C-alpha positions, 0 to 999 in steps of 0.5 A, spaced: 500 499 500 505 504 498 504 506 492 502 514 491 495 517 490 495 521 484 496 528 486 489 532 486 486 525 490 492 526 494 492 533 497 485 531 499 485 525 502 492 525 504 490 524 512 486 519 511 493 515 511 494 517 517 488 515 520 487 509 526 482 505 520 487 505 515 495 503 519 490 498 520 489 495 514 496 497 512 497 491 517 492 487 515 495 488 508 502 486 510 499 480 515 496 476 508 502 477 506 506 473 509 501 469 511 503 467 503 496 470 500 496 473 494 494 480 494 490 483 488 491 487 485 499 487 485 500 493 490 502 498 483 494 497 481 492 498 486 489 506 487 489 505 479 482 507 478 485 514 481 493 515 477 486 513 471 483 519 472 484 525 477 479 527 481 479 534 478 477 530 472 470 526 475 465 526 470 462 519 471 462 515 477 461 507 476 462 504 484 463 496 484 464 492 490 470 488 490 476 486 485 476 480 481 478 474 486 483 470 480 490 471 480 491 477 473 484 478 472 484 485 477 488 491 475 485 497 479 479 499 476 471 496 478 469 491 472 475 492 469 480 486 467 487 486 463 488 485 455 488 478 454 484 476 461 477 473 459 471 478 459 467 478 466 460 475 466 458 482 468 463 486 464 459 481 458 453 483 460 454 492 461 457 491 453 450 488 453 447 494 455 451 500 451 450 495 445 443 495 446 443 503 449 447 505 444 449 501 437 455 500 439 460 494 438 462 488 441 469 489 443 473 484 444 478 486 450 475 488 458 480 493 458 476 499 461 482 504 462 479 509 456 473 510 458 476 511 465 481 516 462 476 520 460 473 521 467 470 516 469 471 513 475 472 505 475 472 505 483 471 499 488 468 498 494 474 495 497 480 496 494 483 489 495 482 482 495 485 475 496 487 472 490 482 465 490 478 468 496 472 472 493 471 478 499 476 476 503 478 483 505 472 486 506 470 490 513 477 491 513 477 499 513 477 500 505 469 501 506 472 507 510 476 510 505 471 509 500 466 512 503 470 519 503 472 518 496 464 518 494 465 524 499 469 528 496 466 528 489 460 530 492 463 537 495 469 537 490 465 537 483 458 538 480 454 535 476 457 528 475 453 522 473 453 516 480 453 509 476 449 506 482 446 498 480 445 493 486 443 495 494 450 494 495 452 501 491 446 505 492 445 503 500 454 507 499 452 513 495 445 514 500 451 521 502 450 524 493 447 531 494 442 529 488 441 535 487 448 538 485 449 531 482 445 525 477 445 519 481 442 512 475 439 506 479 439 499 477 439 492 479 447 490 479 449 486 471 451 481 475 449 474 471 443 473 477 440 480 477 442 483 470 435 481 467 431 483 473 433 491 470 440 492 468 439 490 462 434 496 459 436 501 464 438 507 459 444 508 464 449 510 458 445 514 454 442 518 460 450 519 462 452 523 455 444 527 455 446 529 463 454 530 461 452 534 454 446 538 458 450 541 464 456 543 458 461 537 458 464 532 453 459 526 452 462 519 454 466 515 448 464 509 451 465 504 445 472 501 447 478 501 442 480 496 438 485 495 443 486 496 449 489 504 452 492 501 457 498 508 457 496 513 463 
């Protein structure tokens, strides 16, 4: 957990790293590694969402829950996987809805860096997991940190679109000021719930309509044919 935050985030969040909960989280992660666990994503990518999307550029927030727990799947952006990794089921359903909503072509990869670089903060509530053990770092302090992140975006930015998929994300987003921001809620894109209202939600066209209405550029949700991995 040594990777420094991007400057516009660090300006507001530096103090969090000295808080007791974060010091305990650091000890927990060290103990996990000492016990032989592989922690995902790698340390250098744990804060990738912040590196790719500075606070000053954040226009959309997509809130996930935990990183993928398969080795090599997580790279610090919620729902995203690195180049060459098979597209997970929830992300397949996200692509299905974008295709239905906007008529885009189905991408051949699941790397969402191109969205992040347009101002889409791809934020998981929990930023690490032990390989092979789903939700194993839940309740260790990350949720408090990412609550601060949501409060910060809510306070410092104007006219942001928050996409809250599933009851967990919707509870976490309860703090958002609906008079200043656009909050889009739907069931989670997981295969267990996608057909209960995620497919057909129209969030991607709605997000762009809101951004354009408030003098911002629309997001190009069509991913490039090759993953965009540059910072």
